[in-house]
C-alpha positions as CSV (number, residue, x, y, z in Angstrom):
1,M,32.7,36.3,-64.8
2,R,34.3,34.4,-61.9
3,R,31.1,32.8,-60.3
4,I,28.5,31.0,-62.1
5,A,25.4,29.3,-60.5
6,V,23.2,26.7,-62.1
7,V,19.9,26.2,-60.3
8,G,18.5,22.8,-61.2
9,A,20.4,19.6,-61.1
10,S,18.6,17.5,-63.9
11,A,19.3,17.1,-67.6
12,A,19.3,20.8,-68.5
13,G,21.4,21.8,-65.4
14,L,24.0,19.0,-66.0
15,A,24.3,19.9,-69.6
16,A,25.0,23.6,-68.7
17,V,27.7,22.8,-66.2
18,E,29.4,20.3,-68.6
19,T,29.2,22.8,-71.4
20,L,30.7,25.7,-69.3
21,R,33.7,23.6,-68.3
22,R,34.0,22.3,-71.9
23,E,34.0,25.9,-73.2
24,G,36.9,26.6,-70.9
25,Y,35.2,28.3,-68.0
26,D,37.5,27.6,-65.0
27,G,35.9,30.0,-62.2
28,M,33.6,28.9,-59.3
29,L,30.7,26.8,-60.6
30,T,27.8,26.0,-58.2
31,L,25.2,23.4,-59.2
32,V,22.0,23.5,-56.9
33,G,19.4,20.7,-56.9
34,D,16.4,20.1,-54.7
35,E,16.5,16.4,-54.9
36,P,19.2,14.6,-52.8
37,E,20.2,12.4,-55.8
38,A,22.9,13.4,-58.3
39,P,21.5,14.2,-61.8
40,Y,19.5,11.3,-63.3
41,D,17.4,10.6,-66.3
42,R,13.6,11.0,-65.9
43,P,12.1,9.3,-69.2
44,P,12.7,5.8,-67.8
45,L,10.6,6.6,-64.7
46,S,7.4,5.9,-66.5
47,K,8.8,3.0,-68.4
48,Q,11.7,0.8,-67.3
49,I,11.8,1.8,-63.7
50,L,8.0,1.7,-63.2
51,A,8.1,-1.7,-64.9
52,A,10.9,-2.9,-62.6
53,E,13.0,-3.6,-65.7
54,W,15.7,-1.3,-64.4
55,E,17.0,-0.4,-61.0
56,P,17.5,3.2,-59.8
57,D,21.5,2.9,-60.4
58,R,20.9,2.8,-64.1
59,L,19.4,6.3,-64.1
60,A,22.6,8.2,-63.2
61,L,23.5,10.6,-65.9
62,R,27.2,10.8,-64.9
63,T,29.4,8.7,-62.5
64,S,30.6,10.2,-59.3
65,A,34.0,10.5,-60.9
66,D,32.6,12.4,-63.8
67,L,30.8,14.8,-61.5
68,G,34.0,15.2,-59.4
69,A,36.1,16.1,-62.6
70,L,33.8,19.1,-63.1
71,D,35.1,20.6,-59.9
72,L,31.6,21.8,-58.8
73,D,30.2,23.4,-55.6
74,L,27.6,20.8,-55.5
75,R,24.4,21.7,-53.4
76,L,22.0,18.7,-53.4
77,G,19.0,18.2,-51.4
78,V,18.4,21.9,-51.0
79,A,15.9,24.1,-53.0
80,A,16.4,27.6,-54.1
81,T,13.8,29.9,-52.4
82,G,14.6,33.3,-53.9
83,L,16.6,35.3,-56.3
84,E,18.1,39.0,-55.9
85,L,18.7,40.2,-59.4
86,V,20.3,43.4,-58.2
87,G,22.5,41.9,-55.7
88,C,23.3,38.7,-58.0
89,T,22.4,36.1,-55.3
90,V,20.3,33.0,-55.0
91,R,18.9,32.1,-51.7
92,L,18.6,28.6,-50.5
93,A,16.2,26.8,-48.2
94,D,19.0,25.9,-45.7
95,G,19.4,29.7,-45.2
96,S,22.7,29.9,-47.3
97,E,23.2,32.2,-50.2
98,V,25.0,31.7,-53.6
99,P,26.5,34.8,-55.2
100,Y,26.9,34.8,-59.0
101,D,28.1,36.8,-61.9
102,G,26.0,34.5,-64.3
103,L,23.0,32.4,-63.7
104,V,21.3,29.4,-65.5
105,I,17.8,28.6,-64.2
106,A,16.9,25.0,-64.8
107,T,14.4,24.3,-62.0
108,G,12.1,22.2,-64.3
109,V,8.4,21.5,-63.4
110,R,6.2,19.9,-60.8
111,P,3.0,17.7,-61.3
112,R,-0.4,19.3,-61.2
113,R,-2.5,17.7,-58.5
114,L,-6.2,17.2,-57.6
115,P,-8.1,18.2,-54.6
116,G,-8.9,15.6,-52.0
117,E,-6.9,12.7,-50.8
118,A,-3.1,12.2,-51.6
119,A,-2.6,10.5,-55.0
120,H,0.4,9.3,-56.8
121,V,2.3,11.6,-59.3
122,L,5.1,10.5,-61.5
123,R,7.9,13.0,-61.6
124,T,10.8,11.9,-59.3
125,L,12.5,8.6,-58.7
126,D,10.7,8.4,-55.2
127,D,7.3,8.8,-57.1
128,A,8.2,5.9,-59.6
129,L,9.4,3.6,-56.9
130,T,6.5,4.2,-54.6
131,L,4.0,3.5,-57.4
132,R,6.0,0.4,-58.5
133,E,5.6,-1.2,-55.2
134,R,1.8,-0.9,-55.4
135,L,1.3,-2.3,-58.9
136,T,0.5,-5.9,-58.3
137,P,-1.5,-8.1,-60.3
138,G,-5.2,-7.4,-59.8
139,R,-4.7,-4.1,-58.1
140,R,-7.1,-1.4,-59.4
141,L,-5.4,1.7,-60.8
142,V,-7.1,4.7,-62.0
143,V,-5.0,6.9,-64.2
144,V,-6.3,10.5,-64.5
145,G,-5.0,12.0,-67.7
146,A,-4.4,10.2,-71.0
147,G,-1.5,12.3,-72.3
148,F,1.7,10.6,-72.9
149,L,2.8,10.2,-69.4
150,G,-0.6,8.7,-68.3
151,A,-0.6,6.5,-71.3
152,E,2.9,5.2,-70.6
153,A,2.0,4.5,-67.1
154,A,-1.3,2.7,-68.0
155,T,0.8,0.6,-70.5
156,V,3.2,-0.5,-67.7
157,A,0.4,-1.1,-65.2
158,W,-1.5,-3.3,-67.7
159,R,1.7,-5.2,-68.4
160,L,2.1,-6.0,-64.6
161,G,-1.4,-7.2,-64.4
162,A,-3.2,-4.3,-62.8
163,E,-6.9,-3.5,-63.7
164,V,-6.4,-0.1,-65.3
165,T,-9.1,2.7,-65.8
166,L,-7.9,5.6,-67.9
167,L,-9.8,8.8,-67.5
168,E,-9.5,11.8,-69.9
169,P,-11.5,15.1,-70.1
170,A,-11.1,15.5,-73.9
171,A,-13.2,13.7,-76.3
172,V,-10.1,12.3,-77.9
173,P,-6.8,11.9,-76.0
174,L,-4.0,14.0,-77.4
175,A,-6.0,15.5,-80.1
176,H,-4.8,19.0,-79.4
177,G,-1.3,17.9,-80.1
178,V,-1.4,15.0,-82.5
179,G,-4.8,15.4,-84.1
180,A,-8.0,13.6,-83.7
181,E,-7.2,10.7,-86.1
182,V,-3.9,9.9,-84.5
183,G,-5.4,10.5,-81.0
184,R,-8.2,7.9,-81.7
185,M,-5.6,5.4,-83.0
186,L,-3.5,5.7,-79.9
187,A,-6.6,5.6,-77.7
188,Q,-7.8,2.3,-79.4
189,A,-4.5,0.5,-78.4
190,H,-5.6,0.8,-74.8
191,V,-9.2,-0.4,-75.5
192,D,-7.9,-3.4,-77.5
193,R,-6.1,-4.6,-74.4
194,G,-9.0,-4.1,-72.0
195,V,-8.0,-0.9,-70.4
196,D,-11.2,0.8,-69.4
197,L,-10.7,4.2,-71.2
198,R,-13.3,6.8,-70.5
199,C,-13.1,10.1,-72.5
200,G,-15.0,13.4,-71.9
201,V,-15.2,12.9,-68.1
202,T,-13.9,15.3,-65.5
203,V,-12.3,14.2,-62.2
204,T,-13.2,16.7,-59.4
205,E,-11.3,15.1,-56.5
206,V,-9.5,12.0,-55.2
207,T,-11.3,10.1,-52.6
208,E,-10.5,7.2,-50.1
209,D,-12.0,4.8,-52.5
210,G,-10.7,6.0,-55.9
211,V,-11.9,9.4,-57.6
212,R,-15.0,11.3,-57.9
213,L,-16.3,12.4,-61.3
214,A,-18.1,15.8,-62.0
215,D,-21.5,13.9,-62.2
216,G,-20.9,12.5,-58.7
217,E,-20.0,8.9,-59.7
218,V,-17.0,7.5,-57.8
219,V,-14.7,5.2,-59.8
220,D,-13.3,2.8,-57.3
221,A,-9.6,2.0,-57.2
222,E,-6.8,1.2,-54.6
223,E,-4.3,3.3,-56.4
224,V,-4.7,6.7,-58.2
225,L,-2.2,8.3,-60.5
226,V,-2.7,11.7,-61.4
227,A,-1.1,12.8,-64.8
228,I,-2.9,16.0,-65.8
229,G,0.2,18.0,-66.7
230,S,2.8,20.1,-64.9
231,L,3.5,23.6,-63.6
232,P,6.9,25.4,-64.1
233,N,8.9,25.7,-60.9
234,T,9.1,29.6,-60.8
235,D,7.5,30.3,-57.5
236,W,10.9,30.9,-56.0
237,L,11.3,33.7,-58.5
238,D,8.4,35.7,-57.0
239,G,9.4,39.2,-56.4
240,S,12.8,38.8,-58.3
241,G,11.7,41.1,-61.1
242,L,12.2,38.3,-63.7
243,A,9.3,37.9,-66.2
244,V,7.4,34.7,-65.6
245,G,4.5,33.5,-67.6
246,D,4.0,29.6,-67.8
247,G,7.8,29.5,-67.4
248,V,10.7,31.8,-67.2
249,V,10.2,34.3,-70.2
250,C,13.3,34.5,-72.3
251,D,14.4,35.8,-75.8
252,E,15.6,33.8,-78.6
253,Y,19.0,33.5,-76.8
254,C,17.5,31.9,-73.8
255,E,18.2,35.1,-71.8
256,A,15.8,36.3,-69.2
257,A,17.7,39.3,-67.7
258,K,21.3,40.5,-68.0
259,N,23.6,37.3,-67.5
260,V,20.5,35.2,-66.5
261,Y,19.5,32.5,-68.7
262,A,16.9,29.6,-68.4
263,A,17.0,26.1,-69.9
264,G,14.7,23.0,-70.0
265,D,11.3,22.4,-68.9
266,V,11.1,25.8,-67.0
267,A,12.1,28.0,-69.9
268,R,9.7,29.8,-72.2
269,W,11.6,31.1,-75.1
270,C,11.1,32.5,-78.6
271,N,11.9,29.8,-81.1
272,P,12.9,31.7,-84.3
273,L,12.5,28.5,-86.4
274,F,8.7,28.6,-85.7
275,G,8.4,32.3,-84.9
276,T,6.6,31.6,-81.6
277,S,7.1,31.4,-77.9
278,M,7.3,27.8,-76.6
279,R,8.0,25.8,-73.4
280,I,9.1,22.2,-74.2
281,E,9.0,19.3,-71.7
282,H,11.1,16.9,-73.6
283,R,14.3,15.2,-72.5
284,T,16.3,16.2,-75.7
285,N,15.2,19.8,-75.5
286,A,16.5,20.0,-71.9
287,A,20.1,18.9,-72.8
288,E,20.2,21.0,-76.0
289,Q,18.9,24.1,-74.3
290,G,21.1,23.7,-71.3
291,M,24.2,23.7,-73.7
292,A,22.9,26.7,-75.7
293,A,22.3,28.7,-72.5
294,A,25.7,28.0,-71.2
295,R,27.4,29.0,-74.4
296,N,25.4,32.1,-74.8
297,L,26.2,33.1,-71.2
298,L,30.0,32.8,-72.0
299,A,29.8,34.3,-75.5
300,A,31.2,37.6,-76.3
301,E,29.0,40.7,-77.4
302,G,27.5,39.8,-80.8
303,A,28.6,36.2,-80.7
304,R,25.5,34.7,-79.3
305,K,23.4,32.3,-81.3
306,P,19.6,31.9,-81.2
307,F,18.3,28.7,-79.9
308,A,16.2,27.4,-82.8
309,P,15.8,23.7,-82.4
310,V,13.4,21.2,-84.1
311,P,11.8,19.7,-80.9
312,Y,11.9,15.8,-80.8
313,F,10.2,13.4,-78.5
314,W,9.4,9.7,-78.1
315,S,6.9,7.5,-76.4
316,D,6.7,3.7,-75.8
317,Q,3.2,2.4,-75.4
318,Y,2.4,-1.4,-75.7
319,D,4.0,-2.4,-79.0
320,M,4.2,1.1,-80.4
321,K,7.4,3.2,-80.8
322,I,6.1,6.8,-81.2
323,Q,8.5,9.4,-82.4
324,A,7.8,13.1,-83.3
325,Y,9.7,16.1,-84.8
326,G,8.6,19.6,-84.7
327,F,6.0,21.7,-83.1
328,L,2.7,20.0,-83.5
329,R,0.4,22.1,-81.2
330,G,-1.9,24.4,-83.1
331,H,-1.5,22.7,-86.3
332,D,-4.1,23.2,-89.2
333,E,-3.9,19.8,-90.9
334,V,-2.6,16.3,-90.5
335,A,-1.8,14.1,-93.6
336,V,-0.7,10.5,-93.4
337,V,2.2,10.4,-95.8
338,E,3.4,6.8,-95.4
339,G,1.9,3.7,-94.1
340,D,-1.5,3.1,-92.6
341,L,-3.1,4.4,-89.4
342,A,-5.1,1.2,-89.0
343,E,-2.1,-1.0,-88.9
344,R,-0.5,1.4,-86.4
345,R,2.6,1.6,-88.8
346,F,2.7,5.2,-90.5
347,V,4.2,8.6,-90.8
348,A,1.9,11.7,-90.5
349,A,3.0,15.2,-91.5
350,Y,1.6,18.4,-89.9
351,R,0.8,21.7,-91.4
352,T,0.8,25.0,-89.7
353,G,-0.1,27.9,-92.1
354,D,1.5,27.1,-95.5
355,R,4.5,25.2,-94.1
356,V,5.4,21.7,-92.7
357,S,5.6,22.2,-88.9
358,G,5.9,18.7,-87.6
359,A,5.9,14.8,-88.3
360,L,5.0,12.0,-86.1
361,A,5.8,8.2,-86.8
362,V,4.4,4.9,-85.1
363,G,6.0,1.7,-85.7
364,M,8.5,3.0,-88.4
365,P,12.3,2.9,-88.6
366,P,14.0,6.0,-87.6
367,K,14.9,7.0,-91.2
368,A,11.3,7.2,-92.2
369,I,10.8,10.3,-90.0
370,R,14.2,11.8,-90.1
371,Q,13.7,13.0,-93.7
372,W,10.9,15.1,-92.5
373,R,13.1,16.9,-90.0
374,Q,14.7,18.6,-92.8
375,A,11.5,19.8,-94.2
376,I,10.7,21.3,-90.9
377,V,14.1,23.0,-90.6
378,T,13.7,24.7,-94.0
379,G,10.2,25.5,-93.5
380,A,9.1,23.5,-96.7
381,A,6.0,24.6,-98.4
382,W,3.1,22.2,-97.6
383,R,1.8,22.0,-101.1
384,E,5.3,21.2,-102.7
385,T,6.2,18.7,-100.0
386,V,2.9,16.8,-99.3
387,G,0.6,17.9,-102.0
388,A,-2.6,19.8,-102.2
389,E,-4.7,17.0,-101.1
390,G,-2.5,16.0,-98.4
């Protein structure tokens, strides 16, 4: 294997190329990225960058010297447009082709959008800087979608003095992921600060004056941020023969085809720890999966290892530090096992079937939730760990 290509120059792609070199691979290594910037960190976009607490130079994941030491064929500012599995070639938007013996796909996701006028989204550095320039005191901002990204942006906008309206189609924000009780508690934090939170409303389009709801009402605003989820960047794989279904479909080793692996937000793989297929849009997962895919690509026959992580994510909203381990979606029960929801200082455990599948903490020290990670790893029985009554 003398030529390896990694398509996607964010956290997962960077982790893959670094791991390949660290594991001793000394052949041609091409890293392709559609953005002109070198690999940078995305979580601060909706926090420190949007709040103008950081400038863009703090986002770089590696220095120029660090990247130079990897001896990469670095192709930035050019998107991949096609894949030939039989010919082992990646086609790029500039007309060039990248041959490979091994391939790691790490092309991430793109924001979902709404019909009508152009609105802000929050995925790239340019997105964050453009919105930041517009968030002046008194500016009216509508945020469509009260998930973690929308909630974080609403938090920053409120701190900057904007008048924030937060629109959410679900009856309780994030209830599908964290449970109704926790979702209501997170929602109340917005209401307490004067954010106009409206749940159970559907936005049909962005207008010149704001957004239009399904009942015809127009919610006025000078700025609109759409934060209604993401789509995996797999269009360039159309006709390639790879299985695609809400991401690049992989096995437990992150392999999508012979010597073709996927990592990060774009990868849908079977996580044997939970016995289910999942696609995770978390920063820590991107780096861990990039490393796992690279190791398995280089591994000898029979030496590959399944990628079986405990997903982890965090969010900062107002004075709340939110941390979670595990796979919370589709849970059957939630139990507060420490602290108090009303005080916004607690740990909640999640049950799926008869096992502990996740834990979420708000306002608690890291050690308070780390002990639950081990319960998730071992598939601890719910009744023995939490108790029959929760």
